[in-house]
N, C-alpha and C positions, 0 to 999 in steps of 0.2 A: 693565540688569541690573547689580547691584553685588555684589561679593563682598568681605567683609572679609578681612583678611590671614589671621586664624586660621581662619575657615571655609574660605577658599580653600586653605590648606595641607592641611587635613583632607580636603577633597574631592579635592584633587590626588592624594594617596596612595591614596585609595580607588579612584579611576579607574585610576591607574597599576598598582595591585596586580593587576588582572585584564586589563591591556592586552596584547594580542599583536600590536599593529600595529607593523610594522618600518619604519624610515625607510630608504629605499633610497638617499638621497643624490641622487636625480634630482628632477625637477620635482614639486612637491606637488600633490595633488588637493585644491585649495583652494576649491572651489566650494560654496556653501551652497544650500539648497533654492530660494531665490529665483533662483539662477543656473541651475537645471536639474539639479543633481547635488549630493548630500549634503544636510545639514540644518543650519539655524542652531543653534548649540550643539554642533556636532560636536566631539568631543574628540580624535579621532585620524583622520588621513587614511587612506583605503583603501590597502593595500599588498599585495604578493605574499604576506605572511604570512596574509592572509585566505583565500588559495587553499589548501585543505587538502591535497590529494593530487595532486602533479604538475600537469601541464597539464589533462588530463581523464583519467578512468579508461579511456576508450576510446582514448587515444593513449599513445605511449611513444617515447622516443628510439631504442629498438631498431628501430622501424619506419622510422627515417631512416638509421640506421647500425648495423651489427653490432659495431662497435668498443666494447669495454668496458674498455680499458686493460690494459696488460701488468703483471702482479703484481710482476715483478722489474725493471721500468724505474724508476729513481730520477730524478725530475724536479726535485727540490730537496733540499738538505740544510740543516738548521737546528741551532741550539743545543739545541732541544728534541727533535729527531729528524728522520728523513727523510720525504719525501713521495713515494709511488709513483704511477705512472700509474693503477693500478687504484683506489687509495684516492681519488685526485682525482676520478675518474669517479663513484664511489659517493657521494662527498660532494656533488658538484654535483647528482646525481640526488636525494638526500635533501633538499637545501636548496631544491629547486624553483627553481634559479638561472636567471637570464636567459641565462647563458652555457651553451652546449650542453655536455652531459657529454662528448661526443666531440670537444671542442675540440682536443685533441692530434692527433687524426687529421686534422682540417682543417689544422692547422699543418704537419704532416708532408707533406701533399699539395700545399701552396701552392707556386706556382712564381714568380709575380711578386714581386719584393722588397718592394714596398709592402704587398701583401696579407700576405706572411709577417710583415712587421714589425708590422702591425696585429694579426694573430692572436697574435704573441708577447706583445704588450701585454696581450691578454685572458688568455693563459695565466698570465702573471705576476700579474695581478690575482686570478685564481682561486686561485693558490697562496697569495697573501697572505691571502685570505679563509679558506682552509683552515687556515693556521697560526694566525690570530687566533682563529677559532672553536674549534679543537680543542686548541690548546696554551695560548693566553693567557687566554681567557674562563674556563675551569675554575679557574684560579688566582684570578681576580678575584671569583668568587662561591663560593669554597670554604667560607666560613663562613656562607653563607646557607642557611636551612632549605629542604629539598626538600618540596614540597607535592603534593596530589592534582592541582592544576591543572597543575603542571609535568609530572607523570607523564602526564597526558592529552595535553599538547602533544607530548611525546616520542613517545607512542603514535601519534598522527596522522601525525607526520613519518615514523615507521618504516614506515608502510603502503607507502611507495614501495619498500621492500626486498621485501615480500611480492609486490607486483605484478611486480617484476623476476624473482623466482624462479618465479612462476607462468608467465611467458612462456618463460623459458629452460628450465625443467625439466619443465613439464607440456604447454605448447602446442607448443613446437618439436619434440619427439620425435614428435608426431602427424603432422607434415606430410610429404607425399610428392610430390616434384617429378619429373615425367615429362620425357622428352626433348622432347616436344611443347611443354611449358611453357617450356623454355629457348629453343626456336626462336621461339616466339611473342613472348617477351619481347625477344629479339634484334631482331626485325623492328619491334616497337613502339617501341623505344628506340634505334634505329640512330644518331641524332645524339648520344646520350650515350655510346655504347659505342665506336664507330669514330671515330678521330681524323680530322678534316678536313685539308685542305691547311694546312701550317704553314710558318713561316719562322724560320730561325735567323740572328740578326744580332748585330753589334756596334754600339754607338752611343756617341757623345760628347755630353755635356750641359753647357751653360754657363747658369747661372741669370741670368734677366733678367725682372723683374716688370713688369706693365703699368703699375704706379704709379711706376716709376723714371723719372727725367728722360729725354727722348728722346735727348739726346746720350750718356747712359750706355748706353741700349739699343743705339744705333748702334755704340758702342765694342765692346760684347760681340758684336754681329753681325759686325763687322769681324774681331775676333779669331778667331771661328769660321771665317770665310772664309779667313783666313790659315792656320789649321790644315788646312783642306781642301786649300788650294793646296800646302802642304808635303807632304801625303800623296800627292797626285797626281804631284808632281815626284819622289817617291821619297826625299825627305829624311828621312822618318820613317814607320815602319810604323803602320797604323791602331791596332793593339792597344797599341803603345807610346804613341801619342798619347793614347789613352783613359786609360792609366795616369797620364800626366803632367798632362793638362788636364781630364779629365771630372770633374764635380762630382756624378755619380750614384753610387749604391752599387755599381754594376757596374764601376767604374773599376779596382778591384783585380783583376778578372778580365779585364782587357783590353777592357772594355766589353761583353763577351758576356753575353747573357741567355738563359734557356731558350726553346725554340721557342714561338711564339705563333700563334694562329689569328685569322681575321678577326673583328672585334668585340671583342677583348680590350683593345686599346690605342687611342689616339686616331687619328682617321681619317688625317691626313697622314703620321703615322709608318707606319701600315699600308700606305698607298698607295705610300710610298717603297719599302718592302720588296717589294711586289707588282710594281713596275715595274722593279726592278733585276735584273741578272743576277749570278750569284755572282762576288764580287770587286769589283763596282762600288760606287762611293761616291755617295751622294745629294747633291743641293744642300742648302744650309743650310735647315733647317725651323724656322719659328717656331711653337712649340706651348705647352702649359701650363708656365708658370713659366720659360720661357727658350727657348734655341735648341738644336737637335738636329742631329746628323750621323750618318747610318746607312750601314753597310756590310753587304751581304747575304753571308752565308757559305754557306747551303744552303737549298734548298727541299725540304721533306718532303711527298711526295704524300699524298693522302687514302688512308686505309686501306680495304681491302675487308672487308666483314662476313664473319666466319667463326668457327665454334666451334673451329676448329683453332688459332686464335690464343690462346695461353695468357692474355694480358692481357685480351682480350675475353671469353674464357670465364669468367675470374674475376669480371669485372663482371656477367656474366649470372647466375652462381650467386648472387652477393651480392644483386643486385636482385630476382631471382625468389624467393629465400628470404625476404627482408623482405616482399615482396608477399603470398606465400602464408601466411606466419606471421601477418601482420596479419589476413588474412581468417579464419583459423582462430581467432584470439584473439577477434575480434568475434563470431563464431558461438558460441563457448563462453560468452562473457560474456552474450550474449542468452539462451542456454538457462538459465544460472544465475539471471538476474534474472527470467525469466518462468516458470520451471518449478520450480526447486529452492529458491530463497530470495528471494521477492519482497519488496523493501523496503517499509515503510510510512512515509509522510510525513504527520504529523498536527500540523504546526506552525501551521495556520490555525484560528481567528483568533489571530495572534501576540500581540496586546495583551491578550487575555483569558487567555492561558496563565500559570500560576503557575510559579515557578522549579523546582518538583519535578515538573511535568507532563512526560511523555514526548513528544518532538516527532519522534523517528525511531526505527525498530526494524527489525531484520532477524535472523532465525535466533537469537532469544534475546538478541541484543545490543541494548541500549537506550541512548538518550542523551536527557537532559532539557534543558529550556530553560536552566536555570541552568548546567549543564555547558557548553552551547554558548556562552553569553554569557561565561563565565569564560575560555574559549579565544579567542573572537572578539568582544570588546565593541564593536568598530567597527560591527557589524551594527545596533546600536541608533541609530547616528548617521546612518543613511541615511533618505531619504524613503520613503514606503510602497511605491511601485512598485519602487524599487531594492532596498529592504530584503528584500522577499519573494523577489526573484530571487537575491539573495546567500544567503539562508537555504537556498533550494532547492539552490543550487549546492554550498554547503559540506556540507549533509547528504548530498547524493547522493554526493559524493566520499568522505565518511567511511564511509557505509553500504556502498557498493560496494567500497571498499577493504577493509572488514572481511569481506565475502563472500570476496574473493580470499585474505585471510589465513586464513580458515577452511579453504578448499580446500587451501591449501599445508600447513596443519597436519595435515589428514586424510591427505595424501599422505606424511606423515613427513618433510617438508622444512623444518620450523621451525628445525632446528639448522644450516641451511645457513650456511657461512662468510660468504656475501653478506649474509644477514639479520643475523648477529651483528655484522658491521662497520657495517651501516646503523643498527642499534640504537645503537651507540656515537655515531655522528654525530648521530642524532636527539636523544640525551641532551644532547649539547653544544649543539645548536641551541636546545633548551629553556632551557639555561643562559643563552644569549644574550638570550632574552626576559626572564629574571629579572634580568640585568644592566641592561637598559633600565628595568625597573620600579624597581630600586634607584636609578638616576640620577634618575628622575622624582620619587621620593619625597624625594630630597635637595634638590630645588629649593625656593626660597623666593620665590614669585611675589608681585608687588605690582601694583596697578592702574596705577600710573604707569609702571612698567617695561613692562607689556604694551601700554599705550597708545602709548608711544614706539616699540615694535616695530611696531605697526599703522601709525603715521605714517611710519616710515622704510622700510617694505617694501610700497609700494603694489602691486607686481606680484603679491604673494601674496594680496591681498584684493580686487583689481579683477576683476570677473566676466570670464571668458573670452568672447570674441565667439562668438555663435551664427551659423552659416552655413547658408543654404539650399542644399543640395548636390543636384545632379542627376547621375545616371550615364547616359552615352550609350554604347550598345553597338551595334556593327555585326556581325551574326551571319550567317555564310555559310549559304545554304539548300541548297547542293549542294557537290560536291567540285571544281567548276571553279575557284573562286578560290584562289590560294595565300595563305598568311598575309600575305606582303608586299603583295599586291594588296588584301587586306582592309584593312590598315593605311592604305595610300595612298588607298583609296576613302573611308574615314572622314575623313581629312584634307581630301580634295577636297570632300566634301559640306559640311563645316563652313566651308570657305573660300569655296565658290562658292554657298552657299545651298541645297544639296540638289539638286533636279531629278532628271532621269533619269540613272541610273548607266550608265557604259560597260560593255560585256560584257568579262569577264576573258579570254574566248577570242578577242577581236578582235585582229588583227595589230598589233604594236607599231609605232607611227609614229616617225619620227625625232624626236629631242628638239628642241623649239623654245623651251624656257624652262629656267631653272635647276631648277625643281621637276621638270619632266619628265625632266631629265637625271640626277636623283638615282639612285644605284645602290642595290641591295638593302641593307636595314639588317640589323644583327646581330639575332639572335633575342633574345627576352626572357630566355631561359635564360642567354645569354651576358652579359646585363647584370648578373647577380648578382655577377660579379667586379668590376664597375666601382665599386660602392659603396665598398669598402675602398680601392681605388686612388686615387679622387678625394679621399678624406679626408686624404691626406697632402699635404705642401706641395711636393712635386716631387722632382726629381732623377732620375726615371725616366719612360719613356713612360707616360703615365697613361691609364687606361681611360676610355671615354666611353660615354654612354648611346646607345641606338639613335636617339633623336630628334636628339641633337646630331650624331651621325655623319651622319644624313640631311641635316641643315641644312648641315653642312660640305661634304658631297658636292654639294649643290645650289648652293653658292656658287661652286665652281670646276670642276665636272665638265666634261670635254671635251664640246663640243657644246651646252652650255647657256649662253645669254646671250653676253656678250662673252668670247671666249676669253682666258685669261691669257697674258701675254707668256712666251715660252720663256725658261728661265733661261740666264744666261750660262754658256758652257762646254759647251753641248749644243744639239741641234736637236730640234724637236718630233717625237714619235714618230707614225708613220702609224697609221691606224685598224686596218689588218689585223694590226698587231703588238701591239695593246693587250691582246689576250686570249691572251697567251702562256701555254701550259700545259706544265709539265715532266712528261715521261713517267716520269722516275726522278730520285732525288735528285741534285742537282748540287752539287759542292763548289767553293768559291772557290779559284782557283789564282793569281790576280794581283789587283792593285789598279788600278782604272781608273775614270774618271768615268762616271756614268750617261749613257746615250745620250739619255734624256728623263726628266724628272720635273717635275711641276707643284707648286711650293712655294706658300706662302701669298701669293696676290694681289700680285705685285710691280708697283710703279709706276715709270715712268721717273723718273730723277733730275731735280730742278729745278736752275736755274742757281745757286741759293744753296747747294746741297749739294755735298759733295765728289763728284767724278765717279766715284770708285772704289766708291761704296756705293749700292746700290739700297735705298730705304727700304721696309720692310715696312708695308703698310697696316694700321693697328691699329684696325679697326672695333670698334664697341661690341659686346661679346659678345651673341649672341642667347640669350634665356632659354628655358626649357622651357614657358612659358605663352603662351596666345593670348587674344584678346578677342572677344566677340560679345555683342550685347544679348539680353535674354530674348526679345524679340519675334522677332528674327532666328533664334534657336535653335528656337523653336516652329515657325517657318515652314520651317526645314530639315527637321524631323521630319514636318511635315504634307505637304510637297511632295515628299518623297523617293519615288522610284519605281525598283524594280529587281526582276528575276526571279532574281537571284543572291544578294542580301543583304536582310536585314531590319534596319531601324534602330529600336532600342528606346530608350525614354525612361523612366527611373525616378527619381522625385522623392522624396528622403529627408525633405523638409521642413526646418525649422530645427532643427539638431542641433549638438551638440558633437562634432567629428570624433574627438576622443580617445576617445569612448565607442563608436566603431565601428571595430574593428580591421581590418575588411575594406576600409576606405577608406584610400588612401595618405596618409601623414603630410604629404606635400607640399601637400595640399589646404588645410591650415591657413594657409599663406602666401598663398593666392590672395585677391585682392580681388573685389569684386562685378563680374560680367561677364567673369571670366577662367576659362580652363579649361586643364587640363594637356595637354601633348603626348600624343596617343594612343599607347597601348602595347598589346601583344598579351597576352591571357589565353587561352592555348591557341590555338584557331583564331579567336577573337573579338577584334576591335579595340575598345578601351575608353578612354574619357576621362571625367574628372570636372569638372563645371562648377559654379561658385558664382554663384547667381542674385542673392543679396542677403546682407548682413551686418548683424547687430544687435549694437550695443555698448551696454553699461550702464556707469554710473559707479561709482566705488568707494563702497561703503556706509559709513555712519557707524559709528564705533566702538561706540556703544551698541546698534546694530542687530545686531551679530555678536560681541558681547563675549566670550561663552563660546567661540565658535569661535576667536577670536583667541588666547584663553588656550591652547587645545589646540594650535594651530600653534606658538605661542611655546614651549610645553613640548617639542614634538617637535624643534624646531630646537635647543634647549638640550641635549636628550638626545643628539642627533646630534653636537653639538660635543664632548660628553664622550666619546662612543664613538670619535670620530675621534682625540681626544687619546690615549685608551687604546690604540687600534689602532696609532698611530704609535710610541708608547713600547714596546709589546709587540713590534712588528716590528723595531724597532731592536735590542732585546735578542736577537731570534731570529737575527740575522746570516744571513739567507737567502742561499744560494748556488744559483742556478738552473742546472739541467743538462739541460734538455730539448732 
């Protein structure tokens, strides 16, 4: 396909004039029809702009959190004006942002410094987006003519405000929460409401990466050992030592961090705290990014469930309100769609429809094919199967959103200040689309330029690999197995080739191997905190996944395999003392060495090493993947026998993992024959296995020429938007105050 420069420029502006595709700045959806997604000749990658109203009309952030932002809380001041928490919430809601509208609540509740730091970055990014869209963009398109397409885009974005008011002002007043509902919720969510046993500690951190030379790592280890010795001799207080030497964010606070529970930090750090008595100091611990020294300050016992506890009662009220409100909303929506205003979808056959033909209608509101394409031209770029699914999705969200808007108007709530504010944000978001169109029309493409772009960016045009993905699930058939037993049983079955499963009620035999000695893992809910913590480069005790914690436990757990050497300065603790439980909080009164602690696998010094240093064995980190052949996996499923569990095998076939949000993103990195470490989904243990991988070569330029033009255009528009954004934010002089 060849486009002359003049024809190309004309076509470019025609396409751009109706394009609503937003460039997110993340990885492009660059696959053409031959690759399984999109079409050759696609002019705009699919983006969140194609999603018309929120996530789905049946979902809403209010069902996840009742926080809607404080109207008088100023989170930023700029040269253009201030940004309040309420406005930030409503903007994120209107923009259908990937950032949760209640991000400020998450930030306020965050405890671990790395998690709080990561959330702070998200808040700053959200504020930057707010300032750019609502203060800078209107200035950049002030001279552009406002069209019917712009008005339609703004209307669709504004539907989020009507849905919000429908839930808060129509649905919420209907709900009636009984005392029995509160008690039931309390019992069903006990692990979320009552605090388990927690530890309050101080710690010192010295950075030392695995890639550093061994002599440098040894020097850092020796420095930490010297600090420990000075603390034990009374030469320096632990808090003062943390302030002087620690490279963690908590150094300014004397090394103290908020109380944590099992499963929130990496295993050896937690094990140190669990085996210390108040005031004791651990051995030097080799962990993520360096060496750690821990002092236990206090043990906080597990809380008892009680509605008399104000904090627990507040959690119950919040949770049951969201639960009942969602149920009432879904019922009302069902009644609206089935009895009062049933939407009509008449978009098939799409290719035979004329621009003026109605493709969707509800309660007198109609939308034509031409109107839909003006707002979402990327629909035409999809293959037939994907295209029809997108049309159905977009129409459903628009029509159902209009139904809610009509109900809000009937109730006399159309003048709600929430809707008024959302309308302003929707207007500005439509202006952002107009700015994209303007930048696209200003481009002057040439075939040589676009060909060079294709040549220099093979990643954008090489088909993504297709993976044959299999989901393996182990489902309990009765209440006998605990979640931990179910998880361990799935791992055993995959490791040993299936066979007959042991009874979960059988008496537990003494551990004879490292795997059998593994302690219970953190629950999957506790792992949610680990993602943010591990994303940072260190300085604080980092969270670990349940699988990593299990493997670490298996490596050095007492009673499993060869026992580790007792650390210098202490004797090994007897088994009857290992399960020490505090009846009440104990407070540190003195500094003393721990009576026992098992650090990371210490080896005896060799003759060539300095006798004062025990070298930490730096084994290759164990990943979260395992391997098994397809034949072996089928034998596992075929041979599995149990009266307590059922092993299920679900073959997705060859797929693009990105097209299946229910599949973990980590599966993309798996090779043929590899599977993820099993995790819990409720009471079920689940893993994902890649049986085979298909890889295609990069297509020739002539085969996808028009598609390359589209991607080049989007990249150039994104560059212009980024430049305008940086310039506008520099002038804004933002002062964050959240």
